[in-house]
N, C-alpha and C positions, 0 to 999 in steps of 0.2 A: 392346269393354268392357275395363275395367281393374280389376284387383284392387287395392284400396286398403289402406294400412297401418292396422292397428287399434292405437290407443293403449292402453297397458297401465298399470294402476294401479301406482304412485301418481302418474303423469304429471299435473302440475297443469292441463294443458289440458282434462282430463276434468271439471274443476270450473267450466268456463266455461258461463254461462247462454246458451243459444241464442236468437237473435233470430228473429222471424217471417219466413217466406219472403215476399218482396215480389211475385214473379211466377212463375207456373207456365209455364215456357218450355222450349225445347229443351235448354239447358244443365242445367236442373234434372232433366229426364227422363233425360239422360245420367248425372247423378249417381245418380239412382234405380237405373238399370241397373247401374252400378258397385257400388253398395251391395248390391244383391241378389246379384250375382256374388260379392262379398266375403263376404257372410253365408253363402251356400251353400258356398263353398270352405272356410270355417272351421267348418262343421258347426253353424252357429248357427240359431236360430229367430227372432231379432230383431236389429236393428242400428239405432242412432240415429246421425244425422249427426255428433254431437259425438264419437263414438268413432273417427271417421275424420278428425278435426280440421277438420270443417266445422261452423261454429257457427250453423246454421240449424235451425229447428224442423221436422224431417223424420225420419220413422222408417219402416223397412220390417220386415215380419214374414212368416213362413210357418210355421204350426204344423201343417200337413197332413202326414199320414204319407207321402204320395207326393212331398212337397216340390215341389208343382206348383200351389200356390194363393197366389202372392205378394200381399201386402197393402201398400198405401202410405197413410200418414197424414201429410199436410202441415198444419202449424200445428195439431196435435192439442190438444184440451183435454178434460178429464174434466168432464162436466156433473153427474154424480151417481155415487155409490158405494152398493153394497148388500151386506150380508153380510160375513163375514170368513173367511179361510182362511189357512193357513200351508203354504207349499210349499218344497221344496228348490230353490234357484235357483243357477245358475252364470252366468258372464258372460264374453263374449269379451274384455273388457278386464281380467278378473281370472282368467286361465287356470288351470285345474286346481283351483279352489277352489269348494266348494259349501256352502251352509248354508241353514237355514230362515229364511224371511222372511215376515212377516205382510203380507197384501194384502187388498183388497176382493175378494169372490167374483165380483161383477158390477159392470160400469161402463157408463155411457152416455157415448159419445164423439162429439164433433163435430170434423170435420177436412175438409180438401180432399182429393180423390182425385187420382190421376195426371192426370186430365182437367181438373183445376182447379175442379171442381164441389164444392160443399159437400154433405156427407152427415152424418147422425147415425145411430148404430148402438148397439144394446145388445150388449155382449160379455160372455162368461162363460168359465169354465174357463181353460185354458192361454192362449188368446188375450187374455183380460182381464188375466191376470198379466203376460204378455209386454208388452202395451201400457203397463201401469203402470210396469214396469221401464224401458222405453225412454223414457217421458216423464220419469222420474226423471233419466235421462242428460241430457235436454234442459234440465233445471233444474239441472244441475251436481251431481247426487247419484248415488251408487253404491249397489249393494245392500249393500256392506260397511258403509255408514253405519248400517244397521239392527242391526249386530252390536256386541258389547261392545268396548271399547278393547283388551282382551287378545286377542280374536279377530282384530281388525284388525292388530295387531302380528304375529301369527302368519301372517296372509295376506301381509304385506309381506315377511317373512323367507322364506316359501316361494317367492314370486315372484322375489325376488333370487337365491335358490339355483337356481331353474329357469333363469333368465337366464344365470347363471354356467356351468351345465352345458351349455346350448346353445352358449355362446361357446367352450367347450372341445371342442365337437363330440360331446358325450355327450347321451344322451336324457333329457329331463325327464319327470316323471310324466305318464302319458297322461291326457287329458281324457275325461270322460264326456259323452255327449250326452243330451238336447239342451242347448244352451247359449244363453242369451238374449242 
């Protein structure tokens, strides 16, 4: 397995709308394994293919405490939403920044699994939030899009500062977990 490079905001490739996966085959399963390894290594709970510069409708997630229940959603679509909640979100593509984002409390999702079979499932709680966040990525949207322009400017400046510190060999602000 290979750890992939995660694109960071404001990289314009994060705005690319992903295309449907055409075939669930061995190369796709290898990508799934690489994405899971990358997500776990980055201490994330979700990762969309767009974040690793692969513009196919694929996301992985694992919100379990033991980090041992990986989920795969190929060509995911939200069929229905219910309720509303606001939760503090972070993002592997927006390192070190967290803010409140409104989401549906429950969603019904249809997708293909790793085996290529269609499934539908009702999700709630952290997994519902995570899947909505990752589907946003597949649509070229980031959680900072839910924030005011002033907050987005602050995020850009913080990320630029953190990149500069890393380039100088100094430590950037530590990230909190979990990160979607």
